[in-house]
C-alpha positions in Angstrom: 21.8 2.8 -12.9 22.3 3.4 -9.2 26.0 2.8 -9.5 26.3 5.6 -12.0 24.6 8.1 -9.7 26.3 7.4 -6.4 28.9 10.1 -6.8 32.6 9.9 -7.2 34.2 6.9 -5.4 31.0 5.5 -4.0 30.7 2.6 -6.3 33.9 1.2 -5.1 32.7 1.2 -1.5 30.2 -1.6 -2.1 31.9 -5.0 -2.1 30.7 -7.4 -4.7 30.9 -11.0 -3.4 34.4 -10.4 -2.3 35.6 -10.5 -5.9 39.4 -10.4 -5.8 39.3 -7.8 -3.1 42.9 -7.2 -2.0 41.9 -4.7 0.7 40.0 -7.2 2.9 41.5 -7.3 6.4 40.5 -8.8 9.7 39.6 -6.2 12.4 39.0 -7.0 16.1 35.3 -6.6 17.0 36.3 -4.5 20.0 37.8 -1.8 17.8 34.6 -1.3 15.7 32.0 1.3 16.6 28.7 2.2 15.0 27.9 5.6 13.4 25.7 7.7 15.6 24.0 9.2 12.6 23.3 5.9 11.0 20.0 6.2 9.2 18.8 2.9 10.6 17.9 3.1 14.3 16.2 -0.2 15.0 17.3 -3.8 14.3 14.9 -6.7 14.3 16.1 -9.4 16.8 14.7 -12.4 14.9 16.1 -11.1 11.6 19.6 -10.8 13.2 19.4 -14.3 14.6 18.5 -15.6 11.2 21.5 -13.7 9.7 23.7 -15.1 12.4 22.6 -18.7 11.5 23.4 -18.0 7.9 26.9 -16.6 8.7 27.6 -19.6 11.0 26.6 -22.0 8.2 28.1 -20.2 5.1 30.5 -17.7 6.6 30.5 -13.9 6.0 30.0 -13.7 2.2 30.6 -9.9 2.0 33.0 -8.0 4.2 31.8 -4.9 6.1 33.1 -1.4 5.1 34.8 0.7 7.8 36.4 4.1 8.2 39.3 4.9 10.5 38.2 7.1 13.4 41.0 7.7 15.9 42.1 4.3 17.3 38.7 2.8 16.4 36.9 1.9 13.1 33.5 3.3 12.3 31.0 1.3 10.4 30.1 2.7 6.9 28.2 -0.3 5.6 27.3 -3.7 7.1 26.1 -3.0 10.6 23.7 -5.9 10.5 26.5 -8.3 9.5 28.6 -6.8 12.3 25.8 -7.3 14.9 25.0 -10.8 13.7 28.7 -11.8 13.8 28.9 -10.4 17.4 26.0 -12.6 18.4 28.0 -15.6 17.3 30.8 -14.5 19.6 33.3 -13.7 16.8 36.3 -11.7 18.0 37.2 -10.3 14.6 35.5 -9.7 11.2 36.5 -9.3 7.5 36.4 -5.6 6.6 37.4 -3.1 3.9 38.9 0.1 5.1 38.0 3.2 3.1 38.9 6.9 3.5 35.7 8.8 2.5 34.0 12.0 3.4 30.8 12.3 5.4 28.6 13.1 2.4 29.6 9.9 0.6 29.1 7.9 3.8 25.6 9.3 4.4 24.6 8.6 0.8 26.1 5.1 0.8 24.4 4.2 4.1 21.0 5.2 2.7 21.6 3.4 -0.6 22.6 0.2 1.2 19.6 0.3 3.6 17.1 1.3 1.0 18.1 -1.3 -1.5 18.0 -4.0 1.2 14.7 -2.6 2.6 16.3 -2.3 6.0 14.8 1.1 6.9 11.4 1.8 8.3 9.3 4.4 6.3 10.1 7.1 8.8 13.8 6.2 9.0 13.9 6.5 5.2 12.1 9.8 5.3 14.4 11.2 7.9 17.4 10.0 6.0 16.3 11.8 2.8 15.5 14.9 4.8 19.1 14.9 6.3 20.5 14.8 2.7 18.4 17.8 1.8 19.4 19.8 5.0 23.0 18.8 5.2 24.0 18.7 1.5 21.3 20.7 -0.3 20.3 17.7 -2.5 17.1 18.1 -4.5 14.4 15.4 -4.4 15.1 14.3 -8.0 18.9 14.0 -7.2 18.1 11.8 -4.2 15.8 9.8 -6.4 18.5 9.1 -8.9 21.0 8.3 -6.2 18.8 5.6 -4.5 17.1 4.4 -7.6 13.6 5.7 -6.8 11.3 8.1 -8.6 11.1 11.8 -7.6 7.4 11.2 -6.6 8.4 8.3 -4.3 10.9 10.6 -2.5 8.3 13.4 -2.2 5.7 11.0 -0.8 8.1 9.5 1.6 9.1 12.9 2.9 5.5 13.8 3.4 5.4 11.3 6.2 7.4 13.7 8.4 4.3 15.9 8.5 2.4 13.3 10.5 1.4 14.0 14.1 3.4 12.1 16.7 0.8 9.5 17.5 0.4 8.6 13.8 4.2 8.4 13.5 4.4 6.0 16.4 1.8 3.7 14.9 3.6 3.8 11.5 6.9 3.1 13.2 5.5 0.1 15.0 4.0 -1.3 11.8 0.4 -0.8 12.9 -0.5 1.2 9.8 1.1 1.3 6.3 2.8 4.2 4.6 -0.2 4.6 2.2 -2.6 4.7 5.2 -0.4 7.3 6.8 -0.4 9.5 3.7 -4.2 9.2 3.7 -4.3 10.5 7.2 -2.4 13.6 6.1 -5.3 14.6 3.9 -7.7 14.7 6.9 -7.6 18.2 8.4 -10.0 17.6 11.3 -7.9 16.2 14.2 -10.8 14.2 15.7 -11.7 12.6 12.4 -8.0 11.8 11.7 -7.6 10.2 15.1 -10.7 8.0 14.5 -9.5 7.0 11.0 -6.1 6.1 12.6 -7.8 3.8 15.1 -9.9 2.3 12.3 -6.8 1.6 10.2 -5.0 0.2 13.2 -7.9 -2.1 14.1 -8.5 -3.1 10.5 -12.0 -1.7 10.5 -11.7 0.3 7.3 -9.5 0.7 4.2 -8.0 3.7 2.3 -10.8 3.9 -0.2 -13.5 4.1 2.4 -11.6 6.7 4.4 -11.0 8.9 1.3 -14.6 8.6 0.2 -15.8 9.5 3.7 -13.4 12.4 3.8 -14.6 13.7 0.5 -18.2 13.4 1.5 -17.5 15.3 4.7 -15.9 18.1 2.7 -18.9 18.4 0.4 -21.3 18.4 3.4 -19.6 21.3 5.0 -21.4 24.2 3.4 -19.4 26.8 5.4 -16.1 26.0 3.5 -15.4 28.7 1.0 -15.1 27.7 -2.6 -11.4 28.6 -3.0 -10.6 26.6 0.2 -12.5 23.6 -1.1 -10.8 23.9 -4.4 -7.4 23.8 -2.6 -8.3 20.6 -0.8 -9.5 18.9 -4.0 -6.5 20.2 -5.9 -4.1 18.6 -3.4 -6.0 15.4 -3.6 -5.9 15.2 -7.4 -2.3 16.5 -7.5 -1.2 13.5 -5.4 -3.2 11.1 -7.6 -1.6 12.6 -10.7 1.9 12.3 -9.1 1.3 8.6 -8.3 0.0 8.0 -11.8 2.6 10.0 -13.8 5.7 9.9 -11.6 6.0 13.7 -12.2 5.2 16.8 -10.1 1.7 18.1 -11.0 0.2 21.4 -10.0 -3.4 22.4 -10.4 -4.5 26.1 -10.4 -7.6 28.0 -11.0 -7.5 31.3 -13.0 -10.9 32.9 -13.3 -13.1 30.1 -14.7 -10.2 28.1 -16.1 -8.4 25.2 -14.4 -4.8 24.7 -15.4 -2.9 21.4 -14.9 0.9 21.8 -15.0 3.1 18.7 -15.3 6.9 19.0 -14.7 9.2 17.1 -17.0 12.9 17.1 -16.6 14.0 15.5 -19.8 12.7 14.6 -23.3 12.4 11.0 -22.0 9.9 12.3 -19.3 7.8 14.0 -22.0 7.9 10.8 -24.1 6.9 8.6 -21.1 4.1 11.0 -20.3 2.8 10.9 -23.9 2.7 7.1 -24.0 1.1 6.9 -20.5 -1.7 9.1 -21.7 -2.0 7.4 -25.1 -2.1 3.9 -23.6 -4.7 5.0 -21.1 -6.9 6.3 -23.8 -6.6 3.1 -25.8 -7.6 1.1 -22.8 -10.7 3.3 -22.4 -11.6 3.0 -26.1 
């Protein structure tokens, strides 16, 4: 599925077990440079050492992919393999040289890293945001490209709205992406900071924080009804999005509440129908 949505020429960039690849060449390590706008910014030392051991024992199973850049070669895909080979003291590495434009490179780098789970949550969010800013891609287009649902892309992008302290804790692995999104629903800065510490120190869980947050909303009698509605709408919209994998919008008109669900194809409508039908059958 992903291979069909990568864009023209991208499928051929990903080597498949070196299968009869006539373009594999050996390139001196000293002539290879990393891309400055590579979506992945950090590399786990222990993971690289493990990959080095694997390469030392079995050899490099897949060549890296490069693009000519002056008298150097820029890494398109395979920076972990390049770094691991460098740790072994290799002076050259198997590579495939491709002539591709920046858009295809950016998309391929994200696809490779996402499929191998090599990006942190914030690196992934920033990568998706760059595709939107630089190439005008829509969230559903990005989702089809990387093999993720539109709601997954939307929820990942929401992480960019975190305050800097929460981003730091997420980046360091002290809180999860789900916990980070829960923090986004807490408007009070002091309460959000306390919940962050509780998550970090494993003193609470998402359900308790959400319950506490809802109770606090209800206790605040000074909040206007329309403002309270907006908070509750956002909460339920996210729950619907996670449940249905579709954009959901809740509005109030006079005394009527309207729930709108976006569908982009007949298949989406059919999936929605069976999701609701199966849910009712379970309740019955």
